[in-house]
N, CA, C and O atoms as CSV, one atom per row, in Angstrom:
chain,resi,resn,atom,element,x,y,z
A,1,UNK,N,N,15.776,-5.806,13.709
A,1,UNK,CA,C,14.784,-5.375,12.759
A,1,UNK,C,C,14.060,-4.163,13.340
A,1,UNK,O,O,13.718,-4.139,14.523
A,2,UNK,N,N,13.836,-3.176,12.511
A,2,UNK,CA,C,13.130,-1.979,12.954
A,2,UNK,C,C,11.803,-1.837,12.235
A,2,UNK,O,O,11.658,-2.197,11.067
A,3,UNK,N,N,10.843,-1.302,12.967
A,3,UNK,CA,C,9.565,-0.917,12.393
A,3,UNK,C,C,9.342,0.539,12.776
A,3,UNK,O,O,9.942,1.039,13.728
A,4,UNK,N,N,8.497,1.198,12.047
A,4,UNK,CA,C,8.279,2.626,12.259
A,4,UNK,C,C,6.792,2.888,12.423
A,4,UNK,O,O,5.974,2.444,11.617
A,5,UNK,N,N,6.454,3.618,13.485
A,5,UNK,CA,C,5.067,3.952,13.752
A,5,UNK,C,C,4.828,5.428,13.482
A,5,UNK,O,O,5.637,6.282,13.843
A,6,UNK,N,N,3.705,5.710,12.841
A,6,UNK,CA,C,3.245,7.081,12.694
A,6,UNK,C,C,2.373,7.366,13.912
A,6,UNK,O,O,1.389,6.674,14.170
A,7,UNK,N,N,2.760,8.402,14.652
A,7,UNK,CA,C,2.083,8.757,15.899
A,7,UNK,C,C,1.490,10.153,15.785
A,7,UNK,O,O,2.006,10.997,15.052
A,8,UNK,N,N,0.390,10.395,16.522
A,8,UNK,CA,C,-0.136,11.753,16.578
A,8,UNK,C,C,0.525,12.505,17.727
A,8,UNK,O,O,1.399,11.966,18.406
A,9,UNK,N,N,0.106,13.756,17.945
A,9,UNK,CA,C,0.754,14.579,18.973
A,9,UNK,C,C,0.528,14.058,20.393
A,9,UNK,O,O,1.235,14.461,21.317
A,10,UNK,N,N,-0.445,13.170,20.574
A,10,UNK,CA,C,-0.691,12.564,21.882
A,10,UNK,C,C,-0.078,11.155,21.966
A,10,UNK,O,O,-0.383,10.392,22.882
A,11,UNK,N,N,0.785,10.825,21.005
A,11,UNK,CA,C,1.494,9.542,20.923
A,11,UNK,C,C,0.579,8.334,20.772
A,11,UNK,O,O,0.867,7.254,21.287
A,12,UNK,N,N,-0.537,8.532,20.051
A,12,UNK,CA,C,-1.389,7.414,19.662
A,12,UNK,C,C,-0.879,6.885,18.331
A,12,UNK,O,O,-0.621,7.656,17.407
A,13,UNK,N,N,-0.735,5.577,18.237
A,13,UNK,CA,C,-0.254,4.959,17.003
A,13,UNK,C,C,-1.348,5.022,15.944
A,13,UNK,O,O,-2.480,4.597,16.175
A,14,UNK,N,N,-0.993,5.556,14.786
A,14,UNK,CA,C,-1.927,5.677,13.670
A,14,UNK,C,C,-1.667,4.583,12.637
A,14,UNK,O,O,-2.610,4.029,12.070
A,15,UNK,N,N,-0.409,4.271,12.393
A,15,UNK,CA,C,-0.042,3.262,11.400
A,15,UNK,C,C,1.363,2.749,11.699
A,15,UNK,O,O,2.148,3.423,12.365
A,16,UNK,N,N,1.675,1.547,11.200
A,16,UNK,CA,C,2.988,0.935,11.394
A,16,UNK,C,C,3.540,0.491,10.040
A,16,UNK,O,O,2.814,-0.049,9.205
A,17,UNK,N,N,4.849,0.732,9.837
A,17,UNK,CA,C,5.492,0.424,8.555
A,17,UNK,C,C,6.835,-0.253,8.793
A,17,UNK,O,O,7.453,-0.085,9.843
A,18,UNK,N,N,7.275,-1.021,7.797
A,18,UNK,CA,C,8.608,-1.608,7.814
A,18,UNK,C,C,9.636,-0.665,7.203
A,18,UNK,O,O,10.830,-0.789,7.478
A,19,UNK,N,N,9.188,0.273,6.380
A,19,UNK,CA,C,10.094,1.170,5.671
A,19,UNK,C,C,9.970,2.596,6.210
A,19,UNK,O,O,8.877,3.160,6.270
A,20,UNK,N,N,11.105,3.161,6.598
A,20,UNK,CA,C,11.139,4.495,7.191
A,20,UNK,C,C,10.544,5.547,6.259
A,20,UNK,O,O,9.738,6.374,6.687
A,21,UNK,N,N,10.935,5.518,4.995
A,21,UNK,CA,C,10.471,6.541,4.059
A,21,UNK,C,C,8.957,6.502,3.898
A,21,UNK,O,O,8.319,7.549,3.792
A,22,UNK,N,N,8.385,5.321,3.880
A,22,UNK,CA,C,6.928,5.197,3.766
A,22,UNK,C,C,6.237,5.799,4.996
A,22,UNK,O,O,5.199,6.449,4.868
A,23,UNK,N,N,6.804,5.587,6.174
A,23,UNK,CA,C,6.250,6.159,7.397
A,23,UNK,C,C,6.339,7.688,7.387
A,23,UNK,O,O,5.395,8.370,7.785
A,24,UNK,N,N,7.474,8.221,6.931
A,24,UNK,CA,C,7.662,9.671,6.882
A,24,UNK,C,C,6.657,10.313,5.931
A,24,UNK,O,O,6.037,11.323,6.264
A,25,UNK,N,N,6.501,9.729,4.754
A,25,UNK,CA,C,5.555,10.280,3.777
A,25,UNK,C,C,4.130,10.235,4.332
A,25,UNK,O,O,3.367,11.184,4.152
A,26,UNK,N,N,3.773,9.156,4.994
A,26,UNK,CA,C,2.438,9.039,5.579
A,26,UNK,C,C,2.225,10.084,6.674
A,26,UNK,O,O,1.165,10.708,6.735
A,27,UNK,N,N,3.216,10.279,7.534
A,27,UNK,CA,C,3.108,11.297,8.589
A,27,UNK,C,C,2.946,12.686,7.978
A,27,UNK,O,O,2.135,13.480,8.456
A,28,UNK,N,N,3.701,12.984,6.939
A,28,UNK,CA,C,3.585,14.279,6.272
A,28,UNK,C,C,2.199,14.434,5.643
A,28,UNK,O,O,1.579,15.491,5.762
A,29,UNK,N,N,1.721,13.403,4.987
A,29,UNK,CA,C,0.394,13.454,4.364
A,29,UNK,C,C,-0.694,13.682,5.409
A,29,UNK,O,O,-1.570,14.524,5.215
A,30,UNK,N,N,-0.646,12.941,6.510
A,30,UNK,CA,C,-1.647,13.113,7.567
A,30,UNK,C,C,-1.607,14.526,8.135
A,30,UNK,O,O,-2.656,15.104,8.419
A,31,UNK,N,N,-0.418,15.088,8.304
A,31,UNK,CA,C,-0.284,16.444,8.842
A,31,UNK,C,C,-0.896,17.466,7.891
A,31,UNK,O,O,-1.532,18.421,8.338
A,32,UNK,N,N,-0.713,17.278,6.584
A,32,UNK,CA,C,-1.296,18.192,5.594
A,32,UNK,C,C,-2.814,18.039,5.548
A,32,UNK,O,O,-3.536,19.034,5.490
A,33,UNK,N,N,-3.299,16.803,5.575
A,33,UNK,CA,C,-4.733,16.548,5.456
A,33,UNK,C,C,-5.505,16.962,6.691
A,33,UNK,O,O,-6.659,17.376,6.583
A,34,UNK,N,N,-4.897,16.861,7.863
A,34,UNK,CA,C,-5.591,17.143,9.124
A,34,UNK,C,C,-4.844,18.251,9.861
A,34,UNK,O,O,-3.960,17.972,10.671
A,35,UNK,N,N,-5.191,19.491,9.588
A,35,UNK,CA,C,-4.437,20.623,10.142
A,35,UNK,C,C,-4.653,20.840,11.635
A,35,UNK,O,O,-4.028,21.725,12.219
A,36,UNK,N,N,-5.524,20.054,12.268
A,36,UNK,CA,C,-5.733,20.164,13.713
A,36,UNK,C,C,-4.800,19.258,14.505
A,36,UNK,O,O,-4.762,19.326,15.733
A,37,UNK,N,N,-4.040,18.405,13.802
A,37,UNK,CA,C,-3.161,17.453,14.474
A,37,UNK,C,C,-1.780,17.451,13.828
A,37,UNK,O,O,-1.607,17.865,12.682
A,38,UNK,N,N,-0.802,16.970,14.597
A,38,UNK,CA,C,0.574,16.840,14.122
A,38,UNK,C,C,0.951,15.366,14.197
A,38,UNK,O,O,0.662,14.707,15.196
A,39,UNK,N,N,1.585,14.845,13.171
A,39,UNK,CA,C,1.985,13.443,13.114
A,39,UNK,C,C,3.498,13.342,12.951
A,39,UNK,O,O,4.110,14.142,12.242
A,40,UNK,N,N,4.095,12.353,13.613
A,40,UNK,CA,C,5.533,12.151,13.535
A,40,UNK,C,C,5.827,10.647,13.518
A,40,UNK,O,O,4.927,9.830,13.710
A,41,UNK,N,N,7.095,10.290,13.285
A,41,UNK,CA,C,7.502,8.891,13.170
A,41,UNK,C,C,8.365,8.511,14.372
A,41,UNK,O,O,9.274,9.243,14.764
A,42,UNK,N,N,8.055,7.350,14.944
A,42,UNK,CA,C,8.847,6.779,16.033
A,42,UNK,C,C,9.373,5.419,15.568
A,42,UNK,O,O,8.639,4.642,14.957
A,43,UNK,N,N,10.627,5.137,15.856
A,43,UNK,CA,C,11.221,3.854,15.485
A,43,UNK,C,C,11.024,2.837,16.600
A,43,UNK,O,O,11.235,3.143,17.774
A,44,UNK,N,N,10.620,1.631,16.229
A,44,UNK,CA,C,10.529,0.504,17.151
A,44,UNK,C,C,11.675,-0.443,16.824
A,44,UNK,O,O,11.847,-0.836,15.670
A,45,UNK,N,N,12.445,-0.806,17.816
A,45,UNK,CA,C,13.538,-1.753,17.607
A,45,UNK,C,C,13.075,-3.105,18.136
A,45,UNK,O,O,12.922,-3.291,19.343
A,46,UNK,N,N,12.856,-4.038,17.230
A,46,UNK,CA,C,12.347,-5.352,17.609
A,46,UNK,C,C,13.514,-6.311,17.796
A,46,UNK,O,O,14.394,-6.414,16.941
A,47,UNK,N,N,13.507,-6.996,18.903
A,47,UNK,CA,C,14.524,-8.001,19.198
A,47,UNK,C,C,13.980,-9.376,18.863
A,47,UNK,O,O,12.939,-9.774,19.384
A,48,UNK,N,N,14.671,-10.104,18.000
A,48,UNK,CA,C,14.266,-11.459,17.641
A,48,UNK,C,C,14.961,-12.418,18.593
A,48,UNK,O,O,16.183,-12.404,18.733
A,49,UNK,N,N,14.160,-13.250,19.243
A,49,UNK,CA,C,14.703,-14.188,20.235
A,49,UNK,C,C,14.764,-15.572,19.664
A,49,UNK,O,O,15.192,-16.503,20.346
């Protein structure tokens, strides 16, 4: 199972999503709204034990 985190340019987690597209749209929105920061998506691969 994968989850996706929206991170800022200093790799601080801003939000977490189950759907990649939702994370991408959120990162793009944050980048447009806050021109002093850059946001990107990182994938988390969760291992179920």
